[in-house]
C-alpha positions in Angstrom: 0.0 0.0 0.0 1.5 3.3 -1.1 1.6 6.3 1.2 -0.8 9.0 0.0 0.8 12.4 -0.3 -1.7 15.3 -0.5 -0.2 18.1 -2.6 -1.2 21.5 -3.8 0.9 22.8 -6.7 0.7 26.6 -7.2 2.5 26.2 -10.5 1.7 27.0 -14.2 0.0 24.2 -16.1 -0.3 21.9 -13.1 -4.0 21.1 -12.9 -4.2 17.4 -12.3 -2.2 14.8 -10.3 -0.4 13.5 -13.4 1.1 17.0 -13.8 2.7 16.8 -10.4 4.7 13.7 -11.4 5.7 15.5 -14.6 6.7 18.6 -12.8 8.9 16.6 -10.4 10.3 14.5 -13.3 9.1 11.3 -11.6 8.7 9.1 -14.7 9.1 5.9 -12.6 5.9 6.6 -10.5 5.0 2.9 -10.4 8.2 2.2 -8.5 7.6 4.9 -5.9 6.6 4.1 -2.3 4.1 7.0 -2.4 1.5 8.4 -4.6 0.3 12.0 -5.0 -3.3 13.2 -4.3 -4.2 16.6 -5.6 -5.5 18.6 -2.6 -6.1 22.3 -2.9 -7.9 22.7 0.4 -6.0 20.8 3.1 -2.6 19.7 1.5 0.3 18.3 3.4 2.7 19.9 0.9 2.6 23.0 -1.2 4.8 23.3 -4.3 5.4 26.9 -5.5 6.9 28.6 -8.5 9.1 31.7 -8.6 6.0 33.5 -10.0 5.3 33.9 -6.3 7.4 37.1 -6.5 5.8 38.7 -9.4 2.2 37.3 -9.7 -0.3 38.7 -7.1 -2.6 35.7 -7.7 0.2 33.2 -6.9 1.3 35.3 -3.9 -2.3 35.5 -2.6 -3.0 31.8 -3.0 0.3 30.9 -1.2 -0.5 33.2 1.6 -4.0 31.7 2.0 -2.6 28.1 2.5 0.6 28.9 4.3 1.0 27.7 7.9 3.5 25.9 10.1 1.9 22.5 9.6 2.3 22.4 5.8 5.6 21.5 4.2 6.6 24.0 1.5 8.7 23.3 -1.6 10.1 25.8 -4.0 10.8 24.8 -7.6 12.7 27.3 -9.6 12.8 27.3 -13.3 14.4 30.7 -13.5 17.5 32.1 -11.9 16.1 32.6 -8.4 17.8 31.4 -5.2 15.4 29.8 -2.7 14.2 31.7 0.3 14.7 29.2 3.1 12.9 31.5 5.5 9.7 30.7 3.6 10.4 27.2 2.3 11.3 23.9 3.9 12.9 22.5 0.7 13.9 23.8 -2.7 14.8 22.5 -6.2 16.7 25.1 -8.2 19.8 25.7 -10.2 23.3 25.6 -8.7 25.0 22.7 -7.0 26.9 25.1 -4.8 23.6 25.8 -3.1 22.9 22.2 -2.2 22.4 21.1 1.4 19.9 18.9 3.2 17.1 21.2 2.2 18.2 22.2 -1.3 18.8 20.1 -4.4 20.0 21.1 -7.9 18.1 20.2 -11.0 19.8 17.3 -12.8 20.5 19.4 -16.0 19.9 16.9 -18.7 17.0 15.2 -16.9 15.3 18.5 -16.1 15.5 19.7 -19.7 14.4 16.5 -21.3 11.1 17.9 -22.6 12.9 20.6 -24.6 16.2 18.8 -25.5 15.8 15.6 -27.5 19.4 14.6 -27.9 21.8 14.5 -25.1 24.6 12.6 -26.8 26.4 13.7 -30.0 25.7 11.1 -32.6 28.6 12.6 -34.6 31.1 12.2 -31.8 34.4 11.2 -33.3 32.9 11.0 -36.8 34.8 13.6 -38.8 33.6 12.5 -42.2 30.0 12.8 -41.1 30.7 16.2 -39.6 32.1 17.4 -43.0 28.8 16.4 -44.6 27.0 18.4 -41.9 29.2 21.4 -42.5 28.2 21.4 -46.2 24.6 21.9 -45.2 25.3 25.1 -43.2 24.0 28.0 -45.2 24.5 30.7 -42.5 27.3 32.0 -40.3 25.7 32.7 -36.9 22.2 33.0 -35.5 20.7 34.9 -32.6 17.2 33.9 -31.5 15.7 36.0 -28.7 12.5 37.8 -28.0 13.2 39.1 -24.5 14.6 42.6 -24.6 15.2 42.6 -20.9 18.0 40.1 -20.7 21.5 40.9 -19.6 23.2 43.7 -21.6 26.0 41.2 -22.5 23.5 39.5 -24.9 23.2 42.6 -27.0 26.9 43.4 -26.7 28.0 40.0 -28.1 25.5 40.4 -31.0 27.0 43.7 -32.1 30.6 42.5 -31.5 30.2 39.4 -33.8 27.9 41.2 -36.3 30.7 43.8 -36.9 32.8 40.9 -38.3 30.1 39.1 -40.3 26.3 39.4 -40.3 24.6 37.6 -37.4 21.0 36.6 -38.3 18.7 37.7 -35.6 15.6 35.5 -36.0 13.6 36.5 -33.0 11.8 39.8 -32.2 14.8 41.2 -30.3 17.3 43.0 -32.5 15.7 41.4 -35.5 17.5 42.1 -38.8 16.0 39.5 -41.0 12.3 40.1 -41.0 11.8 36.6 -39.8 9.8 35.8 -36.7 10.5 32.6 -34.8 7.3 30.8 -33.9 5.2 33.8 -32.9 2.0 31.8 -33.0 3.1 28.4 -31.6 3.5 27.0 -28.2 6.6 27.2 -26.0 7.7 23.7 -26.7 6.9 24.0 -30.4 9.0 27.1 -30.5 11.8 25.3 -28.8 11.8 22.5 -31.3 11.5 24.8 -34.3 14.5 26.7 -33.0 16.7 23.6 -33.4 15.8 23.4 -37.1 16.6 27.0 -37.5 20.0 26.8 -35.7 21.0 23.7 -37.7 21.4 25.9 -40.7 24.2 27.9 -39.0 27.8 27.2 -38.1 27.5 29.2 -34.8 24.8 30.0 -32.3 24.8 32.8 -29.7 23.7 30.9 -26.7 23.5 33.5 -23.9 21.4 33.2 -20.8 19.3 36.1 -19.7 21.5 36.6 -16.6 24.8 35.4 -15.2 24.8 33.2 -12.1 26.7 30.2 -10.9 24.9 27.0 -11.8 22.2 28.6 -14.0 22.2 26.8 -17.3 19.0 26.5 -19.4 18.3 24.7 -22.7 20.1 27.3 -24.9 23.5 25.6 -25.0 22.0 22.2 -25.4 19.7 23.2 -28.3 22.7 24.7 -30.1 24.6 21.4 -29.6 21.6 19.4 -30.8 21.6 21.5 -34.0 25.3 20.9 -34.4 25.9 24.6 -34.3 28.8 25.6 -32.1 27.4 27.4 -29.1 28.9 30.8 -28.1 28.0 30.4 -24.5 27.7 32.9 -21.6 25.7 32.7 -18.4 26.9 30.0 -16.0 30.6 30.6 -15.2 30.9 27.0 -14.2 29.5 25.6 -17.5 32.7 23.6 -17.8 31.5 21.4 -15.0 28.5 20.0 -16.9 29.4 20.4 -20.6 32.6 19.4 -22.4 34.3 22.8 -23.0 35.9 21.4 -26.2 32.5 21.4 -27.8 31.6 25.0 -27.1 33.1 28.5 -27.1 32.9 29.4 -23.4 32.9 33.2 -23.1 33.9 32.9 -19.4 37.3 31.7 -20.5 38.1 35.1 -22.2 38.8 38.5 -20.8 36.4 40.3 -23.1 34.1 39.8 -26.1 36.7 41.0 -28.6 38.8 37.9 -27.6 35.7 35.8 -28.1 35.3 37.2 -31.6 38.9 36.3 -32.4 38.2 32.7 -31.5 35.1 32.8 -33.6 37.1 34.1 -36.5 39.7 31.4 -36.1 37.1 28.6 -36.2 35.1 30.2 -39.0 38.1 30.4 -41.2 39.3 26.8 -40.5 36.8 24.1 -41.6 39.0 21.4 -40.0 38.9 23.1 -36.7 35.1 23.6 -36.9 34.6 19.9 -37.7 36.9 18.9 -34.8 34.9 20.9 -32.3 31.5 19.7 -33.6 32.7 16.1 -33.4 33.5 16.4 -29.7 31.3 14.5 -27.2 29.0 17.0 -25.5 29.8 15.5 -22.1 32.9 13.8 -20.8 32.7 10.4 -19.3 33.1 12.0 -15.8 30.3 14.5 -16.6 27.9 11.7 -17.7 28.7 9.8 -14.5 28.1 12.9 -12.5 24.7 13.4 -14.1 23.7 9.9 -13.3 24.7 10.4 -9.6 22.8 13.7 -9.5 19.6 12.0 -10.8 19.8 9.4 -8.1 20.6 12.0 -5.5 17.5 13.9 -6.7 15.3 10.9 -6.4 16.6 10.2 -2.8 16.0 13.9 -1.9 12.3 13.6 -3.0 11.9 10.3 -1.1 13.3 12.0 2.0 10.6 14.7 1.7 7.5 12.7 0.8 8.3 9.7 2.9 9.3 12.2 5.7 12.7 10.6 6.2 14.4 14.0 6.6 14.6 15.3 10.3 12.1 18.1 11.1 15.0 20.1 12.3 16.1 20.6 8.7 12.9 22.6 7.9 12.3 26.4 8.1 12.7 27.9 11.5 10.0 29.7 13.5 10.1 32.3 16.1 10.5 36.1 16.6 12.3 37.3 13.4 11.1 34.3 11.2 7.5 35.3 12.0 8.2 39.0 11.6 9.7 38.3 8.1 6.8 36.1 7.0 4.3 38.6 8.2 6.1 41.3 6.2 6.3 39.0 3.1 2.6 38.1 3.2 1.5 41.7 3.9 0.4 41.1 7.5 2.7 43.6 9.2 2.1 47.3 9.8 5.3 48.1 8.0 4.1 46.4 4.9 0.6 47.8 5.0 2.0 51.4 5.5 4.5 50.9 2.7 1.9 49.7 0.2 -0.5 52.4 1.2 2.2 55.1 0.6 3.2 53.5 -2.7 -0.4 53.5 -4.0 -0.9 57.1 -2.9 2.3 58.2 -4.7 1.1 56.5 -7.9 -2.2 58.3 -7.6 -0.5 61.6 -6.9 1.6 61.2 -10.1 -1.5 60.4 -12.2 -3.3 63.5 -10.7 -0.4 65.7 -11.8 -0.6 64.1 -15.3 -4.2 65.4 -15.4 -2.9 68.9 -14.6 -4.6 68.8 -11.2 -3.4 68.8 -7.6 -4.3 69.5 -4.0 -4.5 73.2 -4.7 -7.0 72.8 -7.6 -9.1 70.5 -5.4 -9.5 73.0 -2.6 -9.8 76.0 -5.0 -12.7 74.3 -6.8 -14.5 74.0 -3.5 -13.7 77.6 -2.5 -11.8 76.8 0.6 -9.6 79.7 1.9 -7.9 78.1 4.9 -6.6 74.6 4.8 -4.8 72.7 7.6 -2.8 69.5 7.1 -3.0 66.9 9.8 0.2 64.8 9.9 3.4 66.6 8.9 5.7 63.7 8.2 7.0 63.3 4.6 3.6 63.1 3.0 2.3 66.1 5.0 5.4 68.1 4.2 4.9 67.5 0.4 1.2 68.5 0.7 2.2 71.7 2.5 4.7 72.7 -0.3 2.1 72.0 -3.0 -0.7 73.9 -1.2 1.6 76.8 -0.4 1.9 77.5 -4.1 -1.9 77.8 -4.6 -2.8 81.5 -4.7 -6.5 80.9 -4.0 -5.7 79.5 -0.5 -5.0 82.3 1.9 -3.7 80.2 4.8 -2.2 76.8 5.1 -0.6 75.3 8.2 0.3 71.9 9.6 -0.9 70.1 12.7 1.0 67.3 14.2 1.0 65.5 17.6 4.7 65.1 17.5 7.7 67.2 16.5 8.5 66.3 12.9 11.7 67.9 11.5 10.5 70.8 9.3 12.0 73.9 7.8 11.7 77.1 10.0 9.3 78.8 7.6 6.7 75.9 7.9 3.8 76.8 10.3 3.0 73.7 12.4 1.0 73.4 15.6 0.0 70.9 18.1 -3.8 70.2 18.0 -4.4 71.9 21.3 -2.6 75.0 20.1 -5.2 75.7 17.4 -7.7 78.3 18.8 -11.0 79.4 17.3 -9.5 82.2 15.3 -7.4 79.7 13.5 -10.1 77.1 12.7 -9.7 76.0 9.1 -12.3 75.7 6.3 -11.0 72.2 5.6 -8.5 69.6 6.9 -6.6 67.1 4.8 -5.2 64.2 6.8 -2.0 62.5 5.6 -1.8 59.7 8.1 -2.6 56.6 6.0 -3.9 54.4 8.8 -6.8 54.8 11.2 -8.1 57.5 9.0 -11.7 57.3 10.3 -10.7 57.6 13.9 -8.5 60.6 13.2 -11.3 62.3 11.2 -13.7 61.8 14.1 -11.3 63.4 16.6 -10.6 66.4 14.4 -14.3 66.8 13.7 -15.0 67.2 17.4 -12.8 70.3 17.6 -13.0 72.0 14.2 -16.5 71.1 12.9 -15.2 71.5 9.3 -14.9 69.4 6.2 -12.2 66.7 6.5 -10.6 64.8 3.7 -8.0 62.1 3.7 -5.3 62.7 1.1 -6.0 59.3 -0.5 -9.7 60.3 -0.8 -8.8 63.5 -2.5 -6.6 61.8 -5.1 -9.4 59.3 -5.8 -12.0 62.1 -6.1 -9.7 64.0 -8.6 -9.1 60.9 -10.7 -12.7 59.9 -10.7 -13.8 63.3 -11.8 -11.2 63.2 -14.7 -12.4 59.8 -15.8 -16.0 61.0 -15.9 -15.3 63.9 -18.2 
């Protein structure tokens, strides 16, 4: 009888239990001592993607389920180091990160859906490679759509393109008019890129960022296309790929030196054939990959069969809880920070409309305006209202002693007498706004607005025009 493991996967395209096995690369599920049960209500384990940090929906769902009784597992497909304050375990890139709670993706195994060939069928076959070279109709290709990758990606393109035209086949830096698989799925696009690259002697295979251990499919797809990869990204690529089969930019001081190596190979067919006939992995690297796969299986067994000691999991206590409260938006600091951020964005949009605090109070014929709360927001409001000629008097009110310039008029609430009572008050404290308004109303009996309310009113009026 297999142990049932209740799992919730907050992960793209994971909608049924079979998808969990696929995500975890557990092709031998019949041999496992456990079986997964999809459970989105009361799971024992939560698997989360790095989209947690950029997708509000993923963040919200994770926060709803998160508690000290559920084991959390981070699976990173991008270059993101795991946050072990939040997660019990992590699967990511980089063997240097490995410990009892973190395992590195077995590279070849992890990429098996995108990379079809992991062994060079032409290894040692110079005559076959010569035939392959005769089919190459292009010099070098560059296939990227993301314009936000590391600037080195663009730099190497221009460096090599200055020697001989590099065909950019994706939307980024496109110079061919060709678009690589705009209307197809991710995996279809990957496979079609191999066919494209197979027409070229060289492929620029640059990751979108540089990080130890972070190696994606780019170098493997170029190898599969028998196009020499010009690789950059993982400085330790030589640990997983035979460096004789690639141009490893990390071995050179600058890209000009890389270009000289490209020129040397481009102008020497025998040298090109020798490089392309190299095995993609050394015998030691193949053995290491097999060991890593077994290590990966053992790691998952330790988690789902609960063989790993509980002491290895995320800690709990004062600062661990403070951190989690901040991350999930449950702390006062987080709430205030987000409220201030939203206010600033609204204020910017108001200014884009040609409006502001001055126009708001001018349109309502207020002559005397007081600002309650003279910290940074209040001080900014004071400077803006001071420039409005229609407002005869503006001053601040604060219960404390905020650092303000000498020319700023600021009083404690009890110092404001009847002769100074304003026509309106704008409150700039972003929490407990209703309580603050009630207390001010008891003394002044005037119109009171929160600064967030004013910004929303201005924006709503502009949208209704």
